[in-house]
C-alpha positions as CSV (number, residue, x, y, z in Angstrom):
1,X,-70.4,-76.4,-1.1
2,X,-73.6,-75.4,0.7
3,X,-74.8,-71.8,1.0
4,X,-74.0,-71.9,4.7
5,X,-70.5,-73.1,4.0
6,X,-70.0,-70.4,1.4
7,X,-71.1,-67.7,3.9
8,X,-68.7,-68.8,6.5
9,X,-65.9,-69.1,4.0
10,X,-66.5,-65.6,3.0
11,X,-66.7,-64.5,6.6
12,X,-63.2,-65.9,7.2
13,X,-61.9,-64.0,4.1
14,X,-63.7,-60.9,5.3
15,X,-62.0,-61.2,8.6
16,X,-58.6,-61.3,7.1
17,X,-59.4,-58.3,4.9
18,X,-60.7,-56.4,7.9
19,X,-57.6,-57.3,9.9
20,X,-55.3,-56.1,7.1
21,X,-57.2,-52.9,6.9
22,X,-57.1,-52.4,10.6
23,X,-53.3,-52.8,10.8
24,X,-52.9,-50.5,7.8
25,X,-55.0,-47.9,9.5
26,X,-53.1,-48.2,12.7
27,X,-49.8,-47.8,10.9
28,X,-51.0,-44.8,9.0
29,X,-52.9,-42.9,11.7
30,X,-51.3,-44.0,15.0
31,X,-47.6,-43.8,14.0
32,X,-47.1,-40.4,15.7
33,X,-48.9,-41.5,18.9
34,X,-46.8,-44.7,19.0
35,X,-43.6,-42.7,18.6
36,X,-44.6,-40.3,21.3
37,X,-45.6,-43.1,23.7
38,X,-42.3,-44.9,23.1
39,X,-40.4,-41.7,23.7
40,X,-42.2,-41.0,27.0
41,X,-41.8,-44.6,28.2
42,X,-38.1,-44.8,27.2
43,X,-37.3,-41.5,28.9
44,X,-39.1,-42.6,32.0
45,X,-37.3,-46.0,32.1
46,X,-33.9,-44.4,31.5
47,X,-34.6,-42.1,34.5
48,X,-35.4,-45.0,36.8
49,X,-39.2,-44.6,36.6
50,X,-41.7,-47.4,36.2
51,X,-44.3,-48.4,33.6
52,X,-47.7,-49.6,34.8
53,X,-50.4,-51.4,32.8
54,X,-54.1,-51.2,33.9
55,X,-56.5,-53.0,31.6
56,X,-60.2,-53.6,31.7
57,X,-59.9,-57.0,30.1
58,X,-59.1,-56.7,26.4
59,X,-55.7,-58.3,26.1
60,X,-53.1,-55.8,27.4
61,X,-52.6,-57.6,30.7
62,X,-52.2,-61.0,29.2
63,X,-50.4,-60.0,26.0
64,X,-47.8,-57.5,27.2
65,X,-46.6,-59.0,30.5
66,X,-44.0,-61.7,31.0
67,X,-43.9,-62.7,27.3
68,X,-41.0,-64.0,25.4
69,X,-39.5,-61.1,23.5
70,X,-41.2,-58.6,25.8
71,X,-39.8,-56.1,28.3
72,X,-40.0,-57.1,31.9
73,X,-40.4,-53.4,32.8
74,X,-44.1,-53.4,31.8
75,X,-45.9,-54.4,35.0
76,X,-49.6,-54.9,35.8
77,X,-51.4,-52.5,38.1
78,X,-54.3,-54.5,39.6
79,X,-56.9,-52.8,41.7
80,X,-59.9,-54.5,43.3
81,X,-62.5,-53.8,45.9
82,X,-64.4,-56.6,47.7
83,X,-67.4,-55.9,49.8
84,X,-69.1,-58.8,51.7
85,X,-72.4,-57.8,53.2
86,X,-74.8,-60.7,53.2
87,X,-78.0,-59.2,54.4
88,X,-81.4,-59.7,52.6
89,X,-81.7,-58.1,49.2
90,X,-83.6,-54.8,49.0
91,X,-84.2,-52.2,46.3
92,X,-81.4,-49.7,46.0
93,X,-82.2,-46.2,47.3
94,X,-82.0,-44.0,44.2
95,X,-81.0,-41.1,46.4
96,X,-77.8,-42.7,47.6
97,X,-74.7,-41.8,45.5
98,X,-73.0,-45.2,44.8
99,X,-70.5,-43.9,42.4
100,X,-66.9,-45.3,42.7
101,X,-65.5,-41.9,41.7
102,X,-62.6,-40.9,44.0
103,X,-61.7,-44.5,44.9
104,X,-58.8,-44.6,42.5
105,X,-57.1,-41.7,44.4
106,X,-57.2,-43.8,47.5
107,X,-56.0,-46.9,45.6
108,X,-53.0,-45.0,44.2
109,X,-51.9,-44.0,47.7
110,X,-51.5,-47.7,48.4
111,X,-49.7,-48.4,45.1
112,X,-46.2,-48.0,43.8
113,X,-47.1,-45.3,41.3
114,X,-44.7,-42.4,41.7
115,X,-44.4,-39.0,40.0
116,X,-42.7,-39.4,36.6
117,X,-44.0,-43.0,36.1
118,X,-46.0,-43.9,33.0
119,X,-49.5,-45.5,33.3
120,X,-51.1,-47.2,30.3
121,X,-54.9,-47.6,30.8
122,X,-56.9,-49.8,28.4
123,X,-60.6,-49.4,28.0
124,X,-62.4,-49.8,24.6
125,X,-65.4,-47.7,25.5
126,X,-63.6,-45.4,27.8
127,X,-66.8,-44.5,29.6
128,X,-66.7,-46.5,32.8
129,X,-65.9,-44.8,36.1
130,X,-62.8,-46.8,37.0
131,X,-60.5,-46.1,34.1
132,X,-61.5,-42.4,33.9
133,X,-61.1,-42.1,37.7
134,X,-57.7,-43.7,37.5
135,X,-56.5,-41.5,34.7
136,X,-57.5,-38.3,36.7
137,X,-56.0,-39.6,39.9
138,X,-52.8,-40.7,38.3
139,X,-52.3,-37.3,36.7
140,X,-52.8,-35.7,40.1
141,X,-50.0,-38.0,41.4
142,X,-47.7,-36.7,38.7
143,X,-47.8,-39.8,36.5
144,X,-48.0,-39.6,32.7
145,X,-51.2,-41.3,31.5
146,X,-51.5,-43.0,28.1
147,X,-55.0,-44.2,27.1
148,X,-55.7,-47.1,24.9
149,X,-59.2,-46.7,23.6
150,X,-61.5,-46.5,20.6
151,X,-62.0,-42.8,20.1
152,X,-64.8,-43.2,17.5
153,X,-66.7,-45.6,19.7
154,X,-66.1,-43.7,22.9
155,X,-67.1,-40.4,21.3
156,X,-70.6,-41.8,20.8
157,X,-71.0,-42.8,24.5
158,X,-71.9,-40.9,27.6
159,X,-69.4,-41.0,30.4
160,X,-70.3,-42.6,33.7
161,X,-67.8,-40.5,35.6
162,X,-69.2,-37.5,37.5
163,X,-66.8,-35.2,35.5
164,X,-68.4,-36.2,32.3
165,X,-65.0,-37.1,30.9
166,X,-64.3,-40.2,28.9
167,X,-60.9,-41.8,29.0
168,X,-59.6,-40.2,25.8
169,X,-60.5,-36.8,27.4
170,X,-58.7,-37.6,30.7
171,X,-55.3,-38.9,29.5
172,X,-52.1,-37.1,28.5
173,X,-51.8,-39.1,25.3
174,X,-54.3,-41.2,23.4
175,X,-53.5,-44.3,21.4
176,X,-56.6,-45.0,19.3
177,X,-57.1,-48.7,18.8
178,X,-59.2,-47.8,15.7
179,X,-61.9,-50.2,16.7
180,X,-65.3,-49.4,15.1
181,X,-68.4,-48.7,17.2
182,X,-69.5,-51.9,19.0
183,X,-66.0,-53.2,18.3
184,X,-66.8,-56.1,16.0
185,X,-65.4,-55.8,12.4
186,X,-67.3,-58.5,10.3
187,X,-71.0,-58.3,9.5
188,X,-72.8,-61.6,9.3
189,X,-75.3,-61.9,6.4
190,X,-78.8,-62.3,7.6
191,X,-77.9,-61.6,11.3
192,X,-78.3,-58.3,13.1
193,X,-74.8,-58.6,14.6
194,X,-71.1,-58.5,13.7
195,X,-68.3,-60.8,14.8
196,X,-64.5,-60.6,15.4
197,X,-63.7,-57.7,17.7
198,X,-60.9,-55.4,16.7
199,X,-59.8,-53.9,20.0
200,X,-57.7,-56.7,21.4
201,X,-55.7,-57.3,18.2
202,X,-55.3,-53.6,17.6
203,X,-54.2,-52.9,21.2
204,X,-51.6,-55.7,21.0
205,X,-50.4,-54.4,17.7
206,X,-50.0,-50.9,18.9
207,X,-48.3,-51.8,22.2
208,X,-45.8,-54.2,20.5
209,X,-44.9,-51.4,18.1
210,X,-44.4,-49.1,21.1
211,X,-42.2,-51.7,22.8
212,X,-40.1,-52.1,19.7
213,X,-39.4,-48.4,19.6
214,X,-38.8,-48.3,23.3
215,X,-36.0,-50.9,22.9
216,X,-34.5,-48.9,20.0
217,X,-34.6,-45.7,22.1
218,X,-33.1,-47.3,25.2
219,X,-30.2,-48.7,23.1
220,X,-29.6,-45.2,21.7
221,X,-29.3,-44.0,25.3
222,X,-26.8,-46.8,26.0
223,X,-29.3,-48.5,28.3
224,X,-29.7,-52.3,28.1
225,X,-33.4,-53.2,28.0
226,X,-34.4,-56.3,30.0
227,X,-35.9,-58.6,27.4
228,X,-37.3,-62.0,28.3
229,X,-36.5,-65.3,26.5
230,X,-39.0,-68.1,26.0
231,X,-39.1,-70.3,29.1
232,X,-39.4,-73.3,26.7
233,X,-35.8,-72.8,25.6
234,X,-33.1,-74.6,27.6
235,X,-31.2,-72.2,29.8
236,X,-33.8,-69.4,29.5
237,X,-34.7,-69.7,33.2
238,X,-31.2,-68.7,34.2
239,X,-31.2,-65.9,31.5
240,X,-34.5,-64.6,32.7
241,X,-33.5,-64.6,36.3
242,X,-30.6,-62.3,35.4
243,X,-33.1,-60.1,33.3
244,X,-35.4,-59.7,36.3
245,X,-32.5,-58.9,38.6
246,X,-31.2,-56.3,36.2
247,X,-34.6,-54.7,35.9
248,X,-34.8,-54.4,39.7
249,X,-31.5,-52.7,39.7
250,X,-31.8,-50.4,36.7
251,X,-35.5,-50.0,35.9
252,X,-34.8,-50.9,32.3
């Protein structure tokens, strides 16, 4: 085996070691947060409230929604702003405040977020204006805000929001994805960079644990959770249509 082949073999092994340690850390340090998040979500669903997922692009929107074995009650909150102004390019005036702060308050007015709903916001760094602004606005609307972020990483960064808050400082409950600073877990020998980001895998792990406990809590409340079957299974289309219908009627 060449030296290069040995290095990459070891990198693969290092990834699996890092992954096992990441999941062990989540189970040890995030168990209380997962339990609290599940309780809040189950109580909200049992009361007819809704669960919204807003993600900045690290797996939550694709992993949690409309998946076999998942709850249909988890729905994406998508917010976008498109400005078309095709004049000639000029230097930006540094004296003009171009912050997007405050936009999310307006966006929520156009949304289906109601008091008592739960909003899960995912941002690894937690420093950008949009997730922080959304957390602040959602709390003003009376929603319960759960942050999915890396507390260690975010603590080292400066917020871009005018309040100076980072996402973990603006939420009601923080689920720490335990990702290291810069996110990547595996150092590459001879390279000034690491590979294999932790945040997506850890966020999915945490939220599936939350969902598992939500199902348990709903059953304890004699509420039937709307769980989807794989569409590749014959008859699942009919089953899932009933699941979606039941969710629309009961919120569970």
